[in-house]
Phi, psi and omega in degrees: 000133181292147179295118176306333179293328176273340183266356180268169178286143186291135185217135175286134174267118182250082178265101198293134177270151177223156187275048173234198177299150190067021180295312185303320189288321179287325173307311175305319177293327180283320191284334190296303205285123173237020180262217192303139178288130178247103193300136182303328189269003178270142175293142171280328178218134176242118187241113180216080180293340173055033172299314178223156178239165177242174181243160181300334184260003178282145177309326181297315179301317188293311183291333174294313182302319185290321185290320181295318176301315176302306187299306184308321185271329185282319184298318179289346170275351183277139178294339180265352187050045173212146174199148164232142188197174183213151173222107189069235166262023173249121181249144178209154178225146182211144181201148169245161174297141184290353175267007177282150170278153177309323182290315179301322177291320183292321179287334177288319184290318180295325178290318178303311177305315179288325180294339176304318187284345174263317187275327184226068186292135174059016180279136187266003170213134175195163180204144182226127177242115174263177177304322190259339181204169180227134177230129184218139174219162175206170173267358170234148177294131180236013186294145180057017181258132179276138173235118174239030179257353194243029183285149177227139183253126173239138179214167181270156174263123185196139177282343177273150186224166173234147183275157179294331187292327179282337186268335189302308187301318190288324187281317177298320178294318175302312175308313179294321178302311191289319182295339186255355186265152184296319178290348178058041181217136178211161179209150185213144172231135175218153173273141174250180175295167172059037180053056177229143176250141177230134185231152174215155169225156180207152177204148173240162171292144190283001177272347178282152177287163176306307179310305181292325179296318179295321183295314174305306181300318176306322173301314181296311179308312182304329176283316183293327183251040183288178186301147184100152188238020176243119175237151178291165184290346173211135180202146173220150175242124181235141178217189180288328185258335177196170183212151183218123183226143169218165182213147178234126185225160176282149172213138184283344174235098184264006186249149170072016173284126183263137165278171196292347176266002179094357184273138178294139171297150176260149177276000000 
């Protein structure tokens, strides 16, 4: 089976760095890609099942407006940059990467809430994932429910590849960090052979249990490290419940790189 990271259309990963913890890992993700430009304002994932629709005069529309307004205003003020809430039969969840500033979080969520009317008009269930945030709503409660059915793969275009063997430790360590942290966010940096540096980030929605987060990330890992031993130098798998990304870049100094937790990268 072909590696899905290599079989998808090339797309730039724009994982924005911030001057807080995990800065170096996200800088490496940002610096790598020089192929097709992926606009920062483009969603990584658009989920619009359109099983049922609402109308502008329906009670659900009024409750949805209240819900989105509440999430957009409350999440940037939350220390965890996460919240889930409901108004009537409108249920919603929003979160930003924990290294975001409140203003960056607010901008991303505002953009998401506005984009729903364009990308998912009148949908009673929808979700948008951008580089910095995730906003999701539904007419049925989905809180603490794992979803592994809506993954999307985005990768860089490059004739160079990296082997599974070199990626495994990086990906597995990032997966383990993420599933056991309160923020459900993790990042890792490691040195590879041939003066290359690899970094990875992962996140789960913060309503998931540690076990469900691990299950979701295991699914994402299975996609990243699928059959075959040739992987692009950058790839990410994004879904409703979790996301996982890695990037490999050349470095003139491949020793002494520390990950954000202070652990030295391996050669």
